[in-house]
Structures are given as C-alpha cells and as structure tokens.
TORPA-4810 file (N, C-alpha, C, O; in nm, 3 decimals):
<nodes>
NODE_1_-7.807_-2.610_4.879_-7.857_-2.738_4.860_-7.958_-2.844_4.887_-7.926_-2.933_4.966_M
NODE_2_-8.070_-2.846_4.833_-8.201_-2.889_4.834_-8.179_-3.020_4.945_-8.068_-3.071_4.958_Q
NODE_3_-8.281_-3.061_5.011_-8.260_-3.233_5.029_-8.232_-3.281_5.002_-8.121_-3.335_5.007_N
NODE_4_-8.393_-3.303_4.914_-8.368_-3.429_4.803_-8.233_-3.439_4.704_-8.179_-3.545_4.671_G
NODE_5_-8.196_-3.322_4.669_-8.053_-3.338_4.581_-7.932_-3.384_4.753_-7.848_-3.470_4.779_M
NODE_6_-7.985_-3.285_4.817_-7.816_-3.351_4.916_-7.803_-3.514_5.004_-7.711_-3.581_5.050_K
NODE_7_-7.949_-3.526_4.995_-7.953_-3.702_4.988_-7.944_-3.748_4.893_-7.899_-3.862_4.903_L
NODE_8_-7.971_-3.707_4.763_-7.940_-3.779_4.609_-7.763_-3.785_4.679_-7.733_-3.903_4.696_D
NODE_9_-7.704_-3.737_4.701_-7.519_-3.648_4.679_-7.506_-3.779_4.807_-7.443_-3.882_4.784_K
NODE_10_-7.567_-3.756_4.925_-7.598_-3.843_5.013_-7.512_-4.035_4.964_-7.403_-4.091_4.973_L
NODE_11_-7.659_-4.065_4.911_-7.658_-4.182_4.917_-7.574_-4.206_4.787_-7.531_-4.320_4.780_W
NODE_12_-7.543_-4.128_4.688_-7.449_-4.195_4.577_-7.269_-4.201_4.692_-7.202_-4.303_4.703_K
NODE_13_-7.241_-4.084_4.748_-7.126_-4.097_4.793_-7.113_-4.255_4.947_-7.023_-4.319_5.003_M
NODE_14_-7.257_-4.246_4.951_-7.265_-4.372_5.079_-7.191_-4.536_4.937_-7.102_-4.618_4.956_F
NODE_15_-7.271_-4.516_4.829_-7.286_-4.621_4.766_-7.106_-4.675_4.716_-7.049_-4.784_4.711_W
NODE_16_-7.062_-4.515_4.684_-6.926_-4.541_4.616_-6.934_-4.595_4.738_-7.025_-4.668_4.778_I
NODE_17_-6.806_-4.546_4.820_-6.769_-4.581_4.920_-6.795_-4.779_4.935_-6.713_-4.871_4.926_F
NODE_18_-6.940_-4.780_4.960_-6.924_-4.875_5.024_-6.865_-5.017_4.916_-6.795_-5.104_4.966_F
NODE_19_-6.897_-5.021_4.800_-6.864_-5.047_4.637_-6.743_-5.026_4.707_-6.742_-5.108_4.799_R
NODE_20_-6.584_-4.920_4.711_-6.483_-4.948_4.743_-6.461_-5.063_4.845_-6.390_-5.163_4.844_I
NODE_21_-6.544_-5.014_4.929_-6.513_-5.129_5.033_-6.517_-5.301_5.058_-6.462_-5.390_5.124_G
NODE_22_-6.596_-5.285_4.982_-6.675_-5.424_4.975_-6.590_-5.497_4.895_-6.566_-5.613_4.929_A
NODE_23_-6.539_-5.452_4.795_-6.485_-5.555_4.636_-6.287_-5.496_4.618_-6.207_-5.515_4.526_F
NODE_24_-6.268_-5.387_4.815_-6.090_-5.431_4.817_-6.080_-5.474_4.890_-6.140_-5.467_4.997_T
NODE_25_-5.929_-5.582_4.827_-5.886_-5.721_4.916_-5.760_-5.662_4.978_-5.706_-5.620_4.875_I
NODE_26_-5.677_-5.632_5.076_-5.577_-5.548_5.118_-5.604_-5.481_5.175_-5.488_-5.449_5.199_G
NODE_27_-5.681_-5.389_5.254_-5.695_-5.301_5.333_-5.695_-5.142_5.280_-5.707_-5.129_5.158_G
NODE_28_-5.685_-5.043_5.344_-5.653_-4.931_5.265_-5.623_-4.922_5.197_-5.694_-4.898_5.099_G
NODE_29_-5.458_-4.937_5.190_-5.385_-4.918_4.991_-5.410_-4.911_4.937_-5.422_-4.826_4.849_L
NODE_30_-5.461_-5.089_4.976_-5.525_-5.093_4.803_-5.670_-5.026_4.777_-5.722_-5.042_4.667_A
NODE_31_-5.739_-4.946_4.883_-5.866_-4.883_4.786_-5.868_-4.750_4.696_-5.964_-4.717_4.628_M
NODE_32_-5.704_-4.654_4.709_-5.635_-4.543_4.733_-5.673_-4.540_4.558_-5.741_-4.448_4.514_L
NODE_33_-5.634_-4.624_4.490_-5.610_-4.615_4.352_-5.822_-4.593_4.292_-5.863_-4.500_4.222_P
NODE_34_-5.857_-4.639_4.314_-6.030_-4.670_4.349_-6.191_-4.551_4.417_-6.309_-4.529_4.391_L
NODE_35_-6.069_-4.506_4.523_-6.136_-4.413_4.580_-6.108_-4.273_4.463_-6.190_-4.208_4.398_I
NODE_36_-5.912_-4.259_4.475_-5.878_-4.178_4.314_-5.972_-4.170_4.207_-6.028_-4.066_4.172_E
NODE_37_-5.991_-4.301_4.149_-6.104_-4.270_3.962_-6.247_-4.251_4.069_-6.320_-4.171_4.012_K
NODE_38_-6.287_-4.279_4.154_-6.435_-4.239_4.203_-6.391_-4.075_4.177_-6.389_-4.015_4.070_E
NODE_39_-6.365_-4.037_4.276_-6.398_-3.847_4.356_-6.280_-3.832_4.247_-6.205_-3.779_4.329_M
NODE_40_-6.192_-3.835_4.117_-6.154_-3.731_4.040_-6.172_-3.778_3.992_-6.079_-3.716_3.941_V
NODE_41_-6.209_-3.859_3.919_-6.245_-3.871_3.743_-6.395_-3.933_3.752_-6.425_-3.953_3.634_D
NODE_42_-6.441_-3.950_3.787_-6.601_-3.979_3.800_-6.666_-3.869_3.882_-6.754_-3.808_3.822_R
NODE_43_-6.650_-3.844_3.960_-6.708_-3.764_4.030_-6.702_-3.628_4.015_-6.801_-3.555_4.004_Q
NODE_44_-6.578_-3.591_4.016_-6.524_-3.455_4.024_-6.479_-3.369_4.113_-6.415_-3.264_4.126_K
NODE_45_-6.571_-3.499_4.201_-6.549_-3.376_4.351_-6.430_-3.314_4.479_-6.430_-3.271_4.594_W
NODE_46_-6.344_-3.344_4.372_-6.225_-3.340_4.472_-6.147_-3.351_4.287_-6.203_-3.409_4.193_V
NODE_47_-6.014_-3.282_4.279_-5.926_-3.246_4.218_-5.754_-3.351_4.302_-5.714_-3.392_4.411_S
NODE_48_-5.700_-3.347_4.114_-5.611_-3.445_4.090_-5.511_-3.418_4.251_-5.483_-3.506_4.333_H
NODE_49_-5.477_-3.276_4.257_-5.414_-3.209_4.334_-5.467_-3.214_4.512_-5.407_-3.236_4.617_E
NODE_50_-5.605_-3.181_4.476_-5.656_-3.238_4.648_-5.611_-3.392_4.680_-5.552_-3.399_4.787_E
NODE_51_-5.624_-3.501_4.619_-5.626_-3.643_4.614_-5.586_-3.600_4.681_-5.624_-3.556_4.790_I
NODE_52_-5.432_-3.607_4.590_-5.234_-3.590_4.653_-5.249_-3.548_4.833_-5.197_-3.604_4.930_V
NODE_53_-5.319_-3.458_4.827_-5.293_-3.417_4.895_-5.348_-3.489_5.034_-5.273_-3.543_5.115_D
NODE_54_-5.512_-3.480_5.047_-5.586_-3.608_5.119_-5.498_-3.706_5.174_-5.471_-3.734_5.291_I
NODE_55_-5.442_-3.770_5.022_-5.347_-3.891_5.093_-5.234_-3.883_5.179_-5.183_-3.970_5.249_F
NODE_56_-5.202_-3.754_5.159_-5.098_-3.760_5.221_-5.112_-3.686_5.335_-5.003_-3.650_5.380_A
NODE_57_-5.231_-3.641_5.414_-5.236_-3.597_5.524_-5.309_-3.740_5.602_-5.299_-3.763_5.723_V
NODE_58_-5.402_-3.851_5.480_-5.470_-3.982_5.530_-5.317_-4.068_5.658_-5.316_-4.132_5.763_C
NODE_59_-5.253_-4.035_5.598_-5.121_-4.108_5.550_-5.062_-4.096_5.669_-5.023_-4.195_5.731_Q
NODE_60_-5.051_-3.983_5.710_-4.953_-3.893_5.825_-5.052_-3.866_6.035_-5.039_-3.816_6.146_S
NODE_61_-5.133_-3.940_5.953_-5.247_-3.937_6.062_-5.250_-4.084_6.136_-5.243_-4.193_6.079_I
NODE_62_-5.263_-4.056_6.288_-5.331_-4.234_6.289_-5.457_-4.239_6.283_-5.526_-4.161_6.349_P
NODE_63_-5.545_-4.400_6.147_-5.619_-4.431_6.205_-5.576_-4.516_6.057_-5.465_-4.507_6.006_G
NODE_64_-5.687_-4.599_6.000_-5.654_-4.645_5.789_-5.719_-4.580_5.722_-5.837_-4.546_5.725_V
NODE_65_-5.579_-4.549_5.612_-5.591_-4.403_5.601_-5.704_-4.388_5.449_-5.728_-4.275_5.408_I
NODE_66_-5.767_-4.511_5.376_-5.881_-4.525_5.357_-6.053_-4.458_5.423_-6.149_-4.400_5.372_A
NODE_67_-6.018_-4.504_5.555_-6.180_-4.484_5.628_-6.151_-4.343_5.657_-6.241_-4.264_5.685_I
NODE_68_-5.965_-4.293_5.649_-5.935_-4.134_5.722_-5.957_-4.049_5.589_-5.992_-3.932_5.605_N
NODE_69_-5.938_-4.103_5.437_-5.981_-4.038_5.264_-6.082_-4.030_5.287_-6.101_-3.910_5.304_S
NODE_70_-6.213_-4.107_5.306_-6.328_-4.093_5.244_-6.375_-4.010_5.382_-6.436_-3.909_5.347_S
NODE_71_-6.363_-4.023_5.553_-6.422_-3.917_5.592_-6.343_-3.772_5.573_-6.383_-3.704_5.667_M
NODE_72_-6.281_-3.720_5.522_-6.244_-3.605_5.449_-6.312_-3.502_5.330_-6.354_-3.391_5.301_F
NODE_73_-6.271_-3.697_5.272_-6.406_-3.655_5.095_-6.521_-3.616_5.123_-6.604_-3.546_5.064_I
NODE_74_-6.515_-3.692_5.264_-6.728_-3.690_5.284_-6.738_-3.552_5.323_-6.823_-3.470_5.288_G
NODE_75_-6.616_-3.532_5.418_-6.703_-3.364_5.438_-6.626_-3.272_5.417_-6.626_-3.188_5.507_Y
NODE_76_-6.547_-3.250_5.317_-6.537_-3.205_5.157_-6.676_-3.172_5.081_-6.741_-3.073_5.049_K
NODE_77_-6.682_-3.307_5.070_-6.801_-3.240_4.991_-6.996_-3.244_5.065_-7.098_-3.193_5.017_V
NODE_78_-6.984_-3.298_5.146_-7.121_-3.258_5.253_-7.090_-3.240_5.391_-7.171_-3.245_5.484_A
NODE_79_-6.941_-3.213_5.401_-7.036_-3.123_5.527_-6.958_-3.288_5.670_-6.929_-3.406_5.647_G
NODE_80_-6.956_-3.209_5.794_-7.030_-3.371_5.881_-7.067_-3.475_5.838_-7.036_-3.593_5.854_L
NODE_81_-7.146_-3.414_5.776_-7.335_-3.607_5.783_-7.143_-3.611_5.669_-7.031_-3.620_5.719_I
NODE_82_-7.168_-3.603_5.555_-7.079_-3.635_5.450_-6.963_-3.719_5.553_-6.936_-3.837_5.532_G
NODE_83_-6.922_-3.666_5.629_-6.811_-3.746_5.696_-6.841_-3.871_5.720_-6.773_-3.973_5.707_A
NODE_84_-6.961_-3.855_5.760_-6.973_-3.995_5.878_-7.021_-4.062_5.732_-6.962_-4.163_5.693_C
NODE_85_-7.144_-3.993_5.639_-7.203_-4.163_5.520_-7.107_-4.163_5.499_-7.057_-4.238_5.583_V
NODE_86_-7.048_-4.135_5.450_-6.915_-4.181_5.393_-6.850_-4.282_5.461_-6.866_-4.399_5.426_A
NODE_87_-6.735_-4.236_5.610_-6.727_-4.320_5.622_-6.746_-4.454_5.649_-6.654_-4.535_5.638_A
NODE_88_-6.900_-4.498_5.697_-6.941_-4.561_5.748_-7.021_-4.658_5.577_-7.111_-4.741_5.595_L
NODE_89_-6.976_-4.630_5.450_-6.993_-4.669_5.371_-6.855_-4.771_5.273_-6.862_-4.852_5.180_G
NODE_90_-6.747_-4.716_5.353_-6.603_-4.748_5.358_-6.624_-4.850_5.460_-6.693_-4.936_5.407_V
NODE_91_-6.605_-4.874_5.548_-6.616_-4.969_5.669_-6.766_-5.110_5.696_-6.761_-5.223_5.745_I
NODE_92_-6.871_-5.039_5.643_-7.004_-5.146_5.649_-6.963_-5.246_5.584_-7.013_-5.354_5.616_L
NODE_93_-6.872_-5.246_5.487_-6.837_-5.432_5.408_-6.779_-5.504_5.518_-6.802_-5.613_5.570_P
NODE_94_-6.666_-5.376_5.547_-6.593_-5.513_5.646_-6.603_-5.534_5.743_-6.528_-5.615_5.796_S
NODE_95_-6.712_-5.462_5.821_-6.757_-5.503_5.924_-6.862_-5.685_5.905_-6.858_-5.787_5.974_F
NODE_96_-6.926_-5.658_5.808_-7.027_-5.713_5.735_-7.032_-5.867_5.699_-7.099_-5.967_5.727_L
NODE_97_-6.868_-5.811_5.579_-6.829_-5.945_5.614_-6.710_-6.045_5.691_-6.652_-6.146_5.652_I
NODE_98_-6.703_-5.965_5.823_-6.605_-6.033_5.899_-6.690_-6.124_5.966_-6.675_-6.245_5.983_I
NODE_99_-6.822_-6.016_6.019_-6.914_-6.096_6.056_-7.006_-6.237_5.998_-7.066_-6.321_6.064_L
NODE_100_-6.993_-6.226_5.864_-6.980_-6.390_5.757_-6.967_-6.436_5.816_-7.046_-6.492_5.892_A
NODE_101_-6.784_-6.434_5.810_-6.695_-6.533_5.747_-6.631_-6.560_5.917_-6.548_-6.649_5.933_I
NODE_102_-6.684_-6.466_6.050_-6.566_-6.555_6.149_-6.596_-6.700_6.174_-6.511_-6.788_6.183_A
NODE_103_-6.731_-6.715_6.186_-6.727_-6.876_6.233_-6.712_-6.986_6.115_-6.725_-7.107_6.137_S
NODE_104_-6.679_-6.924_5.973_-6.711_-7.005_5.842_-6.499_-7.026_5.904_-6.451_-7.108_5.983_I
NODE_105_-6.456_-6.954_5.853_-6.340_-6.926_5.917_-6.241_-7.091_5.932_-6.185_-7.178_5.866_M
NODE_106_-6.276_-7.043_6.085_-6.282_-7.165_6.211_-6.183_-7.241_6.119_-6.060_-7.246_6.106_A
NODE_107_-6.325_-7.317_6.043_-6.342_-7.440_6.010_-6.253_-7.455_5.901_-6.207_-7.567_5.878_G
NODE_108_-6.207_-7.313_5.798_-6.179_-7.392_5.683_-6.014_-7.365_5.650_-5.954_-7.391_5.546_L
NODE_109_-5.957_-7.299_5.789_-5.810_-7.259_5.810_-5.698_-7.412_5.721_-5.592_-7.414_5.659_R
NODE_110_-5.790_-7.509_5.758_-5.611_-7.623_5.666_-5.629_-7.606_5.579_-5.537_-7.567_5.507_E
NODE_111_-5.830_-7.632_5.501_-5.854_-7.640_5.400_-5.766_-7.553_5.227_-5.778_-7.437_5.185_N
NODE_112_-5.674_-7.685_5.163_-5.521_-7.659_5.115_-5.569_-7.545_4.954_-5.502_-7.483_4.871_I
NODE_113_-5.737_-7.572_4.982_-5.762_-7.467_4.833_-5.763_-7.310_4.851_-5.723_-7.215_4.784_Y
NODE_114_-5.839_-7.331_4.996_-5.831_-7.123_5.072_-5.701_-7.111_5.074_-5.649_-7.033_4.993_I
NODE_115_-5.603_-7.201_5.186_-5.478_-7.137_5.173_-5.404_-7.071_5.042_-5.344_-6.964_5.028_S
NODE_116_-5.436_-7.195_4.938_-5.410_-7.096_4.737_-5.423_-6.956_4.727_-5.371_-6.847_4.707_K
NODE_117_-5.561_-7.051_4.760_-5.669_-6.866_4.648_-5.662_-6.711_4.775_-5.714_-6.601_4.757_A
NODE_118_-5.579_-6.759_4.900_-5.514_-6.636_4.960_-5.398_-6.587_4.960_-5.344_-6.489_5.013_F
NODE_119_-5.345_-6.725_4.845_-5.195_-6.673_4.860_-5.204_-6.570_4.719_-5.139_-6.466_4.708_T
NODE_120_-5.305_-6.627_4.609_-5.289_-6.519_4.484_-5.357_-6.365_4.552_-5.305_-6.255_4.535_G
NODE_121_-5.458_-6.385_4.615_-5.513_-6.232_4.637_-5.435_-6.147_4.740_-5.463_-6.031_4.769_V
NODE_122_-5.278_-6.259_4.819_-5.231_-6.126_4.846_-5.097_-6.097_4.710_-5.005_-6.022_4.742_R
NODE_123_-5.096_-6.124_4.649_-5.010_-6.086_4.479_-5.104_-5.992_4.420_-5.079_-5.925_4.320_A
NODE_124_-5.204_-5.989_4.480_-5.220_-5.907_4.410_-5.268_-5.783_4.474_-5.259_-5.683_4.403_G
NODE_125_-5.324_-5.766_4.605_-5.294_-5.729_4.668_-5.155_-5.611_4.660_-5.154_-5.488_4.648_I
NODE_126_-5.039_-5.719_4.675_-4.882_-5.598_4.644_-4.922_-5.572_4.531_-4.906_-5.693_4.510_V
NODE_127_-4.966_-5.525_4.416_-5.045_-5.480_4.276_-5.034_-5.381_4.368_-4.936_-5.320_4.412_A
NODE_128_-5.195_-5.373_4.399_-5.231_-5.247_4.392_-5.191_-5.132_4.470_-5.170_-5.015_4.437_L
NODE_129_-5.188_-5.176_4.549_-5.003_-5.104_4.655_-4.935_-5.074_4.562_-4.956_-4.967_4.506_I
NODE_130_-4.812_-5.181_4.509_-4.728_-5.101_4.380_-4.759_-4.945_4.287_-4.689_-4.845_4.272_G
NODE_131_-4.927_-4.986_4.225_-4.979_-4.909_4.128_-4.992_-4.783_4.242_-4.907_-4.694_4.251_L
NODE_132_-5.092_-4.788_4.314_-5.086_-4.620_4.419_-4.994_-4.548_4.459_-4.997_-4.425_4.452_S
NODE_133_-4.865_-4.638_4.523_-4.687_-4.565_4.520_-4.701_-4.518_4.407_-4.737_-4.400_4.407_A
NODE_134_-4.681_-4.582_4.274_-4.627_-4.564_4.130_-4.733_-4.359_4.088_-4.693_-4.244_4.067_Y
NODE_135_-4.877_-4.430_4.096_-4.923_-4.322_4.106_-4.901_-4.191_4.176_-4.893_-4.084_4.116_K
NODE_136_-4.889_-4.205_4.340_-4.909_-4.053_4.419_-4.720_-4.034_4.376_-4.682_-3.919_4.399_L
NODE_137_-4.630_-4.108_4.333_-4.473_-4.051_4.286_-4.495_-4.004_4.219_-4.437_-3.896_4.220_G
NODE_138_-4.599_-4.026_4.085_-4.524_-3.996_3.947_-4.615_-3.816_3.944_-4.631_-3.730_3.857_K
NODE_139_-4.663_-3.833_4.124_-4.739_-3.655_4.101_-4.702_-3.597_4.177_-4.738_-3.486_4.218_S
NODE_140_-4.629_-3.660_4.205_-4.567_-3.569_4.401_-4.409_-3.546_4.408_-4.335_-3.479_4.479_V
NODE_141_-4.388_-3.650_4.282_-4.201_-3.588_4.290_-4.166_-3.634_4.122_-4.162_-3.724_4.039_I
NODE_142_-4.143_-3.467_4.158_-4.169_-3.398_4.061_-3.976_-3.368_3.998_-3.924_-3.392_3.889_K
NODE_143_-3.910_-3.299_4.146_-3.743_-3.312_4.108_-3.624_-3.348_4.173_-3.622_-3.380_4.292_N
NODE_144_-3.560_-3.346_4.127_-3.409_-3.419_4.215_-3.410_-3.403_4.387_-3.341_-3.470_4.464_R
NODE_145_-3.506_-3.299_4.426_-3.512_-3.298_4.589_-3.602_-3.410_4.635_-3.583_-3.472_4.739_I
NODE_146_-3.700_-3.431_4.552_-3.828_-3.468_4.602_-3.775_-3.629_4.572_-3.821_-3.717_4.646_S
NODE_147_-3.691_-3.663_4.478_-3.648_-3.791_4.450_-3.532_-3.822_4.569_-3.493_-3.933_4.605_W
NODE_148_-3.497_-3.710_4.611_-3.403_-3.776_4.738_-3.448_-3.768_4.870_-3.394_-3.810_4.972_W
NODE_149_-3.571_-3.700_4.854_-3.618_-3.701_4.962_-3.696_-3.848_5.054_-3.685_-3.895_5.168_I
NODE_150_-3.804_-3.892_4.891_-3.786_-3.995_4.849_-3.683_-4.142_4.893_-3.726_-4.209_4.987_A
NODE_151_-3.603_-4.170_4.851_-3.570_-4.196_4.775_-3.488_-4.282_5.040_-3.493_-4.385_5.106_F
NODE_152_-3.441_-4.151_5.054_-3.420_-4.121_5.170_-3.481_-4.167_5.268_-3.453_-4.242_5.362_I
NODE_153_-3.579_-4.103_5.229_-3.711_-4.205_5.327_-3.722_-4.380_5.337_-3.716_-4.473_5.417_C
NODE_154_-3.737_-4.353_5.219_-3.835_-4.552_5.173_-3.626_-4.606_5.239_-3.627_-4.696_5.324_F
NODE_155_-3.554_-4.580_5.220_-3.428_-4.651_5.299_-3.457_-4.689_5.463_-3.464_-4.791_5.531_C
NODE_156_-3.469_-4.529_5.484_-3.496_-4.557_5.649_-3.612_-4.616_5.697_-3.618_-4.642_5.818_A
NODE_157_-3.707_-4.643_5.621_-3.832_-4.706_5.689_-3.743_-4.843_5.677_-3.679_-4.894_5.769_I
NODE_158_-3.754_-4.895_5.531_-3.758_-5.043_5.438_-3.635_-5.115_5.562_-3.642_-5.219_5.627_A
NODE_159_-3.506_-4.986_5.556_-3.345_-5.069_5.600_-3.367_-5.032_5.729_-3.390_-5.128_5.803_F
NODE_160_-3.367_-4.930_5.779_-3.319_-4.957_5.888_-3.493_-4.878_5.975_-3.496_-4.756_5.965_F
NODE_161_-3.578_-4.920_6.025_-3.638_-4.900_6.053_-3.709_-4.850_6.094_-3.803_-4.887_6.163_E
NODE_162_-3.666_-4.716_6.045_-3.778_-4.547_6.098_-3.886_-4.583_6.133_-3.912_-4.696_6.090_V
NODE_163_-3.963_-4.539_6.194_-4.064_-4.469_6.287_-4.128_-4.386_6.090_-4.062_-4.321_6.008_H
NODE_164_-4.290_-4.437_6.083_-4.285_-4.354_5.950_-4.264_-4.171_5.975_-4.197_-4.078_5.929_A
NODE_165_-4.376_-4.198_6.085_-4.355_-4.025_6.160_-4.277_-3.978_6.125_-4.293_-3.923_6.017_M
NODE_166_-4.113_-3.966_6.204_-4.019_-3.953_6.209_-3.945_-3.901_5.981_-3.875_-3.810_5.937_W
NODE_167_-4.014_-4.020_5.915_-3.961_-3.987_5.831_-4.092_-3.832_5.743_-4.081_-3.717_5.700_A
NODE_168_-4.171_-3.910_5.759_-4.261_-3.782_5.693_-4.234_-3.645_5.821_-4.309_-3.549_5.804_I
NODE_169_-4.162_-3.637_5.908_-4.135_-3.499_5.996_-4.039_-3.442_5.857_-4.049_-3.356_5.769_I
NODE_170_-3.939_-3.549_5.901_-3.794_-3.512_5.838_-3.830_-3.512_5.686_-3.718_-3.478_5.648_A
NODE_171_-3.878_-3.520_5.608_-3.885_-3.522_5.449_-3.946_-3.359_5.457_-3.897_-3.261_5.401_G
NODE_172_-4.096_-3.366_5.566_-4.120_-3.205_5.544_-4.031_-2.998_5.556_-4.022_-2.890_5.497_A
NODE_173_-3.984_-3.089_5.701_-3.842_-3.010_5.690_-3.711_-3.015_5.656_-3.613_-2.960_5.704_A
NODE_174_-3.727_-3.095_5.560_-3.596_-3.051_5.403_-3.701_-2.970_5.298_-3.646_-2.867_5.260_V
NODE_175_-3.845_-2.985_5.236_-3.931_-2.948_5.201_-3.916_-2.811_5.203_-3.918_-2.751_5.095_G
NODE_176_-3.898_-2.734_5.336_-3.928_-2.601_5.412_-3.829_-2.536_5.430_-3.815_-2.418_5.400_L
NODE_177_-3.735_-2.620_5.491_-3.528_-2.620_5.417_-3.527_-2.594_5.265_-3.442_-2.510_5.234_A
NODE_178_-3.566_-2.622_5.207_-3.573_-2.600_5.023_-3.650_-2.508_5.003_-3.610_-2.425_4.922_T
NODE_179_-3.752_-2.491_5.051_-3.845_-2.415_4.987_-3.837_-2.221_5.016_-3.893_-2.127_4.960_S
NODE_180_-3.733_-2.230_5.135_-3.665_-2.133_5.236_-3.623_-2.069_5.120_-3.661_-1.978_5.046_A
NODE_181_-3.474_-2.193_5.138_-3.353_-2.099_5.057_-3.375_-2.113_4.916_-3.273_-2.139_4.852_S
NODE_182_-3.481_-2.102_4.851_-3.493_-2.087_4.711_-3.461_-1.943_4.723_-3.378_-1.865_4.677_R
NODE_183_-3.594_-1.936_4.831_-3.663_-1.816_4.852_-3.553_-1.674_4.885_-3.606_-1.570_4.847_R
NODE_184_-3.431_-1.658_4.939_-3.371_-1.634_5.017_-3.304_-1.590_4.855_-3.271_-1.478_4.816_K
NODE_185_-3.297_-1.727_4.776_-3.178_-1.690_4.645_-3.258_-1.612_4.506_-3.205_-1.566_4.405_L
NODE_186_-3.398_-1.616_4.544_-3.517_-1.535_4.462_-3.431_-1.391_4.444_-3.483_-1.295_4.386_S
</nodes>
C-alpha cells in the first residue's frame, strides 16, 4: 500500500473510531452496534462473521470491549500502527471529555436538571446494550444447543453470580463436546 493511501486509511480509521468514542455514552457495549455498522456495512473492512468473532473474543479478554475491538480491527486493517491509531481514536474523546468536565461536575452534582438528564441517558444506554445483545444473539444463536447454552449461561451469571469467564469456558466446552459428538455420529 502506498504511503499516501495508508495515511488516508489510518486517518479515516482514527476519525471513525473518534466519532464512535465521542458520541456513544454508556461504555464499550453501547459502542458495538456503531462499530459493527461502520466496519461491516460502511467500510467493509471486516465481514459480519468476523465482527461477531471479534466481539466474542474481545468480550472474553481483560479490558474494555470497545478498545479491544478497535485494536483488533485496526490491526487487521493496517497492522500494529492501525491498532494504535484505532485505539487512540476510541480512547481520546473520553479522555478529553473527562478532562473538560471533571471540574464542572463537582458543582453540578446536586443540580436536579443534570440528575434527570442522566436518568434519561442511562435508559438510552440500556436500549443500545439490548440492541447489541439482540444483534449478536440473532447471528450466533442458530440452533437448540446454542439457545440452551445462552440461556443457561445467562441464568448462571444473572441469578447465581457465576463469573462470566466460567460461563464462557463452559459454553466453549459444551460447544466442543457437541461438535465432537456430531462428528462421531457422522
């Protein structure tokens, strides 16, 4: 790739992740639908199947899923420099916003209008996370085994406070066992 084209792609990647980081309130999970729309639908830098795998891997490793995902996609698109540019793009808006607001928030903490605004923002965040779960579930849960794994893992995490890591490991084990038993039957 020529240097000019590579710089253009890096700048575009930075700007896309910067916009996602700047205009998504609610953390990494709320960013997933926007990352998917940009990377899969608009830029076509990754396929739909790849983005599902990227989100699954990035959710199961330590760190913020949006940063992990941006680095993974950046690396896939433009190598190590792409990973750094994408991560910087998604991190920088939060850093700048926190820096700008930190001193102001102390005085506004008791303001009723600010409090009510954040109540509305939190409700919107729940909707974004729900949309992300729906889209990922729709593309991943395709048979009865998948439904049962998802249901049991959800119940274990939500009601029995099982750590997500154990649910992921158990899901992987059941998936491997199911695959192995199907191969033996074939």
